[in-house]
LOKOL-453119 format. One line per 2 residues: number of its first residue (from 1); for each residue x, y, z of C-alpha. Coordinates in steps of 0.001 Angstrom, whole numbers, plus 500000, padded with zeros to 6 digits. Example, Ala and Ser with C-alpha at 12.3 -4.5 7.8 and 13.67 -1.06 7.14 Angstrom:
1) 512300:495500:507800; 513670:498940:507140
END
This chain:
1) 650020:605187:120182; 652089:603896:117484
3) 655364:604293:119030; 657366:602549:115756
5) 655862:603954:112712; 656259:602174:109626
7) 658090:599284:111421; 658307:595534:109897
9) 661340:593868:110113; 664293:594020:113229
11) 667198:592398:112696; 668262:591908:116426
13) 672494:590642:116675; 672353:587357:119561
15) 676363:587189:118768; 678940:589086:116312
17) 681428:585886:116609; 681360:584027:113495
19) 681930:579735:113097; 683280:579849:109483
21) 685326:581226:106577; 683620:582108:103562
23) 685570:583269:100401; 683621:585400:100158
25) 681997:587119:102893; 682604:590650:103293
27) 683138:590015:107177; 686873:588899:106275
29) 687814:592089:104088; 686219:593772:107547
31) 688327:591711:109590; 691496:592968:107484
33) 690543:596442:107571; 689640:596970:110877
35) 691055:594498:113197; 689562:596102:116453
37) 686443:594619:114968; 687520:591190:115707
39) 688810:592591:119407; 685102:593144:120726
41) 683440:590427:118150; 680569:588965:120998
43) 677361:588489:122200; 674336:590807:123348
45) 673506:590856:126908; 670725:588987:127500
47) 669283:591386:129804; 669579:594409:126780
49) 667785:591501:124634; 664966:591206:127330
51) 664361:594532:126741; 663915:594941:123661
53) 662033:591972:123085; 659806:594029:126266
55) 659341:597266:123584; 658939:595706:120115
57) 655354:595917:118536; 653834:592216:118393
59) 653289:591026:114005; 656250:592723:112711
61) 659433:590550:112064; 662377:589696:113682
63) 665975:588329:112341; 668097:587189:114861
65) 671241:588053:113135; 673037:590369:111085
67) 676956:589451:110585; 677297:587067:113123
69) 676339:583409:112889; 672804:583362:115914
71) 673566:579866:116296; 676342:580142:118242
73) 674409:582792:120563; 674546:581031:124402
75) 671108:581202:125220; 669474:580187:121520
77) 666311:579084:123157; 665734:581185:125982
79) 666403:583573:123466; 664302:582824:120787
81) 661428:582361:123727; 661692:586221:124439
83) 659340:586661:121105; 656707:584365:120745
85) 654518:587014:120284; 656443:588596:116129
87) 657260:586090:113116; 659832:584954:113943
89) 662999:583842:111576; 667221:583784:111281
91) 669582:583341:108568; 672487:580674:109175
93) 675691:578167:107704; 673681:575317:109073
95) 676933:574043:110991; 675005:573753:114490
97) 671562:572892:113305; 671671:569243:114922
99) 673696:570447:118299; 670427:573420:118732
101) 668058:571081:116758; 666754:571112:121318
103) 666598:575241:121147; 665149:576478:117478
105) 662254:573367:116824; 659238:574754:117198
107) 661288:578830:118882; 661514:580077:114955
109) 659130:580192:111976; 661008:580197:109292
111) 665345:579147:108650; 666870:580034:106107
113) 670608:578040:105681; 673035:580214:103632
115) 674239:577228:100157; 677227:579364:099017
117) 679305:578328:095338; 682157:576968:095933
119) 682056:576429:099538; 684319:573324:100524
121) 681652:572510:103077; 679067:571797:101198
123) 678880:568608:101579; 678892:568391:105288
125) 676647:570958:104975; 674251:569049:103473
127) 674595:566475:105392; 673409:568344:108708
129) 670859:569851:107295; 669427:566533:106277
131) 669295:565132:109878; 667718:568496:111389
133) 664866:567809:108472; 664436:563820:110149
135) 664361:565186:113782; 662191:568120:113379
137) 659459:566186:110974; 656587:568568:110570
139) 657168:570498:113101; 658258:574243:113025
141) 660775:576500:111139; 660253:576191:107667
143) 663446:575385:106052; 663873:577999:103455
145) 667567:576584:101211; 669526:580048:099438
147) 671593:579643:097316; 674370:582650:097207
149) 675090:581794:093544; 676096:579377:091549
151) 674578:576082:092672; 673238:573677:091739
153) 669959:572294:093093; 670151:568586:092497
155) 670818:567472:096098; 668591:569835:097292
157) 665674:569540:095516; 665357:566279:096971
159) 665395:567511:100563; 661811:568987:099407
161) 661641:573085:101266; 661388:576223:100032
163) 664674:577167:097443; 665626:580647:097032
165) 668299:581419:094612; 670246:584684:095085
167) 672801:586605:093606; 676555:587441:094917
169) 678226:590505:095572; 681535:592530:096048
171) 682981:591063:099283; 682901:594987:100689
173) 678335:594726:101162; 676223:595613:098525
175) 678435:596831:095389; 678650:595590:091435
177) 676248:593263:091873; 676437:590735:088373
179) 673135:591131:087600; 671699:594729:086983
181) 670322:596491:089976; 666743:596290:091067
183) 664995:599247:092439; 661287:599406:093642
185) 658950:601514:091671; 658169:604583:094459
187) 661898:605047:094554; 663255:604538:097788
189) 664762:601631:099628; 662653:599705:101459
191) 665425:599665:104264; 665438:602701:105278
193) 661427:602565:105184; 660615:599391:107405
195) 663936:598355:108516; 665338:598798:112008
197) 668626:596388:112851; 670077:596559:116394
199) 673247:595394:116888; 674901:593149:119858
201) 675817:596188:121444; 672485:598098:121080
203) 673679:600493:117520; 670832:600992:115992
205) 670470:601295:112325; 668766:601445:109199
207) 670227:598289:106994; 672239:595460:107556
209) 675167:596583:105625; 678933:596754:106396
211) 679471:599643:108352; 682982:599652:111005
213) 683158:603845:111416; 679177:604658:111664
215) 678504:606272:108768; 674593:605059:109378
217) 673982:604772:112594; 670197:606385:113912
219) 671646:606185:117544; 672986:603846:120449
221) 670504:602760:123598; 673209:603896:125197
223) 671644:607161:125542; 668674:606221:123970
225) 665156:604932:123565; 664580:602949:121253
227) 661018:603675:120217; 662838:607598:119296
229) 665583:606355:117577; 663846:605245:115615
231) 660879:607722:114963; 664583:610054:115662
233) 665609:613246:114201; 668298:611534:112509
235) 666795:608830:110698; 663709:611418:109535
237) 666890:613100:108078; 667316:609871:106337
239) 664045:609386:105539; 663672:612753:104008
241) 666225:612526:102004; 665259:608823:101040
243) 662194:610612:099633; 663292:613282:098350
245) 665076:611506:095823; 668498:612999:096789
247) 670071:609168:098376; 673613:610200:096839
249) 673774:612879:099548; 674042:610605:101576
251) 677733:609779:102321; 677216:605689:103095
253) 674112:604740:100579; 675345:606682:098444
255) 677535:604524:098177; 675663:601601:097983
257) 673586:599707:095091; 670962:597453:097057
259) 667152:599291:097037; 665644:596398:099885
261) 665285:594111:097005; 666790:590574:096642
263) 668571:589474:093438; 667686:585543:092198
END
């Protein structure tokens, strides 16, 4: 019996803390507008993480990040080892790659380093990534360099890793893209079809967009079991509106320009 029909991607927020102050990050805007969020930044309880690992299906993609820096998680190696039957990935700013390399190597399938346009720390970031690559050699994880905005490929190409380019969006979130929004030909947001996001507090949403007011929440592990939330009434209500072309009737989704297809 499939308790998670259609589920392919799960984002698990190991921590909501971050160790970088990116100029284009919507998180900083939210910090100013919702100061109570700052007081609540922290790490996922390991018991909760263990429960999640025991119930999710094998073979799906697990991304160990949401809006925090996953390498800050104090029990990172233990956390990653819980998900050996899934495809393990995470996005990072890379600042702790060398410090945490012993907990990362052979514990992930891919790791994506975000390289941001006009980042004053980019020289240090490059040196850290280079050191990490030298340490890991041919071992996993594969390293993907995600160049955000107008970043010169130059030296990054010299590292001989996969490069993916992404456009910058408005600091408020997935709005006001500089290039035309790409919509899937089926006319349904791919996030609502196949993604589940679990915050460090066990709050469940169908995407990683900033949602400080909880408009897009489909359930909470404090009150329901994970399979019941995924296959529950709230998610099916949202899914039906997307399928019927009524996305604009959903308060949260109506403001979003993202349809599940990243812009390069």
